[in-house]
N, C-alpha and C positions, 0 to 999 in steps of 0.2 A: 477582471480575470486575470488569475495568474497562467502562463502556460508553461506546462513542465515538458522535459524533452526526453526523447529515450533513454538518456542517459541520465534519469533521475536518481538521488541522492536521497536518503532520509536527513541529511543536512541540508537539501536544496526545498525542501518541506516549509510551508508557511507554520508560523506556531497557531496560526486558528483551525487551519484546514487537517482534515481528519484521517489516518492511515487506516484501512480495513483490508483483509484478508475474505477471500471468497471463496468455499471450497465447490465442487462438481456436487457434491453430497446434498447442498444447501445450507452447508454451515458455514455462517459468518462471526469475523471476530476482530476486535482490536488490536493492535500490536504492540506490545511494552518494548519501544525501539530503546527507552533510556538504558535500558540494563544491556543493549547491543556493544559489544568493542566496538575501538576507536576505527579497526578495518572496517568491520561490516556499516557503520555509520555514513562512510566514503565510498564504497560499493556501491557500484547502481543497484537499484532494486531489482529489475529483469534478469541482470546476474545472481542473487539471493535468490532467487523465485525459484528454482531445482532444490535448496535445501530449506525452503518451510513445509512443514506438514499439517494437514487435518487434523487438531484435536478430536474430532469424532470419527473422522470413518482412516485416518494415518495417513490418505493419497498425500501426494506432493504435486507441485506443482499449482498453488493456488490463482487463483486471482488476485492480482491487487490494485487495489481502489486508493484514489486520495480525492476526498470528497472536502467542495469548501462551500462557504455561505453565499448563496446567490441574492437577491431581490426579495424583499421581504424576510428576509432570515432563513429562508430551507434551504436544504442541504443537496448539491447538486453535483455529480461527476464530473472533476477538474482534471482527473489523469484516471487511465489505466492499464496493466498490461495482463496479457497480452488487448492487444487494441480489439475493438470490438468489429 
């Protein structure tokens, strides 16, 4: 299991792990981070959070989650911001 720190950037994420955003309204989506600028790729995800907005309701500050494959191939939460 990979341990992600509070200053995790998209560049720190393992290629097999998945990044998603979850809004308070219940909407969840994956992130097309390959389109991000170089500066954004090296900025801690927790600092980018205020810039992110829900595609459904427009609310900002979604929960950021990195999922990884666990035992048996099932996805599990490896990191989340804000911490639960």
